C-alpha positions in Angstrom: 0.0 -0.1 0.3 1.7 3.7 -0.8 0.1 6.3 1.2 0.9 10.0 0.0 0.7 13.4 1.6 0.7 16.1 -0.4 1.8 19.1 1.7 2.7 23.1 0.6 5.6 23.2 3.2 7.9 21.3 5.3 6.2 20.2 8.9 2.8 20.2 7.1 2.7 16.7 7.3 4.2 16.8 10.7 1.7 19.1 12.2 -1.6 17.6 10.4 -0.7 14.1 9.8 2.3 12.1 11.3 0.6 10.2 13.7 -1.7 8.9 11.0 1.2 8.3 8.6 3.0 6.5 11.7 -0.3 4.3 12.1 0.2 3.4 8.5 4.1 3.0 8.3 3.3 0.6 11.0 1.3 -1.6 9.0 4.1 -1.6 6.7 2.9 1.3 4.1 4.9 2.7 1.7 4.9 6.7 2.9 6.0 9.3 0.4 5.6 13.1 1.4 5.5 15.5 -1.8 6.4 19.2 -0.7 5.1 21.9 -3.1 7.4 24.3 -1.5 10.9 24.3 0.3 9.2 26.7 3.0 11.4 29.6 2.0 8.8 31.9 3.1 9.6 31.0 6.9 11.3 32.4 9.8 14.7 32.7 8.9 16.5 33.4 12.7 17.9 29.8 13.0 19.3 29.5 9.2 21.9 32.8 9.0 24.6 29.7 7.7 22.6 29.2 4.8 19.5 29.6 2.4 16.6 28.6 4.7 15.0 26.7 2.1 17.9 24.1 2.5 17.6 24.4 6.2 14.0 23.1 5.7 14.6 20.7 3.4 17.2 18.8 5.3 14.9 19.3 8.4 12.2 17.7 6.5 14.6 14.8 5.4 15.1 14.3 9.3 11.1 13.7 10.2 10.7 11.6 6.8 13.6 9.3 8.5 11.5 8.5 11.3 9.0 7.3 9.0 11.1 5.7 6.5 9.2 7.9 3.9 10.6 9.6 0.8 10.2 13.1 -0.1 9.4 14.4 -3.6 10.1 18.3 -3.6 8.0 20.2 -6.4 10.2 23.2 -6.1 7.4 26.0 -6.5 7.4 29.1 -4.8 6.3 29.6 -0.8 3.4 31.9 -0.7 3.5 31.9 -4.7 1.2 28.9 -5.2 -2.1 30.9 -6.1 -1.0 32.3 -9.8 0.3 29.2 -10.5 -2.2 26.8 -10.4 -2.1 25.3 -14.3 1.4 24.2 -13.6 0.6 22.8 -10.1 -2.2 21.2 -11.3 0.1 19.5 -14.1 2.7 18.4 -12.1 0.2 16.8 -9.9 -1.6 14.9 -12.5 2.5 13.8 -13.7 3.4 12.7 -10.4 0.4 10.8 -9.3 0.4 8.9 -12.5 4.0 7.9 -12.1 3.3 7.3 -8.7 -0.1 5.5 -8.2 -0.4 5.9 -4.5 -3.5 4.4 -3.0 -4.7 6.8 -0.9 -3.8 10.9 -0.6 -3.8 13.0 2.5 -3.7 16.6 1.6 -4.8 20.1 3.0 -8.6 20.7 3.8 -10.0 22.9 0.7 -10.9 25.4 3.4 -7.5 25.8 5.2 -6.7 29.2 6.6 -3.4 29.3 4.2 -3.8 30.3 0.7 -1.1 27.8 -0.7 -2.9 25.3 1.5 -6.4 25.7 -0.1 -4.6 25.8 -3.7 -3.0 22.9 -3.0 -5.8 21.1 -1.6 -8.0 21.9 -4.8 -5.3 20.7 -7.7 -4.9 17.7 -5.3 -8.6 16.9 -5.6 -8.8 17.6 -9.6 -5.5 15.8 -10.1 -6.4 12.5 -8.3 -9.9 12.9 -10.0 -11.1 9.2 -10.9 -7.8 7.6 -9.7 -7.2 7.8 -5.9 -9.3 8.8 -3.3 -8.2 11.8 -1.3 -8.0 12.5 2.4 -8.2 15.6 3.8 -6.2 16.8 7.5 -7.6 19.2 10.4 -6.9 22.6 9.9 -4.7 24.8 12.5 -6.5 24.8 15.5 -9.2 22.8 14.0 -11.4 25.7 12.9 -14.1 25.5 10.3 -13.1 21.2 10.2 -15.6 18.5 10.6 -13.9 15.1 10.5 -15.4 12.3 9.5 -12.8 10.1 11.0 -10.9 10.0 14.0 -7.3 8.2 13.6 -6.5 6.8 17.2 -2.4 8.6 17.9 -1.9 8.1 21.3 0.7 5.1 20.5 2.4 7.9 18.0 2.0 11.1 19.7 5.8 11.2 21.4 7.1 10.4 17.8 4.9 12.8 16.2 6.5 15.6 18.7 9.8 14.5 18.4 9.3 14.6 14.2 7.8 18.5 15.0 10.7 19.2 17.2 13.4 18.3 13.7 12.2 21.9 12.2 13.8 23.3 14.8 14.4 26.8 12.0 10.5 27.1 12.9 10.9 27.3 16.8 8.2 24.5 16.7 7.4 24.9 20.5 4.2 26.5 19.1 3.3 23.7 16.8 4.0 21.4 19.2 1.6 22.9 21.6 -0.7 23.3 18.9 -0.8 20.0 17.7 -0.8 18.5 21.1 -4.4 20.8 21.9 -5.6 19.6 18.7 -5.2 15.9 19.4 -6.3 16.0 22.8 -10.0 18.0 21.4 -10.5 15.9 18.9 -9.9 12.9 21.0 -12.6 14.0 23.3 -14.8 14.9 20.6 -15.2 11.4 19.3 -14.8 9.2 22.7 -16.0 11.2 25.7 -12.6 10.4 27.7 -9.8 12.6 28.8 -6.5 11.3 27.3 -7.4 10.4 24.0 -5.6 11.6 21.2 -7.3 11.6 18.0 -6.1 13.2 14.3 -9.2 14.1 12.4 -9.4 13.3 8.7 -12.4 13.7 6.4 -13.3 11.6 3.0 -16.1 12.8 1.0 -17.6 10.4 -1.2 -17.2 10.9 -5.2 -18.8 8.8 -7.8 -15.4 7.0 -8.4 -14.9 6.4 -4.6 -18.4 6.0 -2.6 -16.7 4.7 0.4 -12.8 4.0 1.9 -12.9 2.4 5.1 -10.9 -0.2 3.7 -8.1 2.7 3.7 -8.0 4.2 6.9 -5.1 3.0 9.3 -5.7 0.5 12.1 -7.1 2.6 15.2 -9.4 4.7 13.2 -13.0 5.4 13.8 -16.2 6.7 12.0 -17.5 10.1 13.5 -20.1 9.6 16.0 -23.4 10.7 15.3 -23.3 13.1 18.0 -19.7 14.7 19.0 -18.6 14.9 22.7 -18.3 18.6 23.7 -16.2 19.8 26.8 -18.2 22.5 28.7 -15.6 25.1 27.7 -15.2 24.2 24.0 -15.7 27.0 21.4 -19.1 26.6 19.3 -18.3 25.0 16.0 -19.1 27.1 12.8 -18.4 24.1 10.4 -21.3 23.3 8.1 
């Protein structure tokens, strides 16, 4: 089984989906991490000795090694995907035809970041009738309604270590945000304190009406009524 994560920047996979990817890897899946950009628009304070793009790709390779994953870099400009939609789409069509993934994970169509939104749309078009797409969570879970929850409690420590490989981006803020989101998703799926989950969304298409067999072990469908903490902020997702 080949699982592909298509992200806009180095560390996107680590923030949103590394727990899920560890669960796939444990099953023996081949993991491919596609980076649309090298993240050269990120923080530069900790990359004074070389171009930030080089630093960030080195950090991504260290994290990918924890999954025994392969990185495919598309080399497109950070914060520059919106005007390059057609070029991006052609690159993805060619990549998916060559790699033939069994499932693709990518950003949510309504993510806060323009690069993420454009990439999400291009992935959906490029995958089309050939491969199901699972969308990963948004930052802080805003306006995202999972259809499935992946139990990542056994992989949380590894996920945080992978995220800390991105030292140039001062990862503590992302470690805290990703941990809080996993706790929130864990509670809303199970009603139990201490549960840690990553949310995924699968929207059926004419070609793929179901994809249950493609989720990793430890995945549960969203309950009909989500558990809510008393202090939870109301979800504005439709």
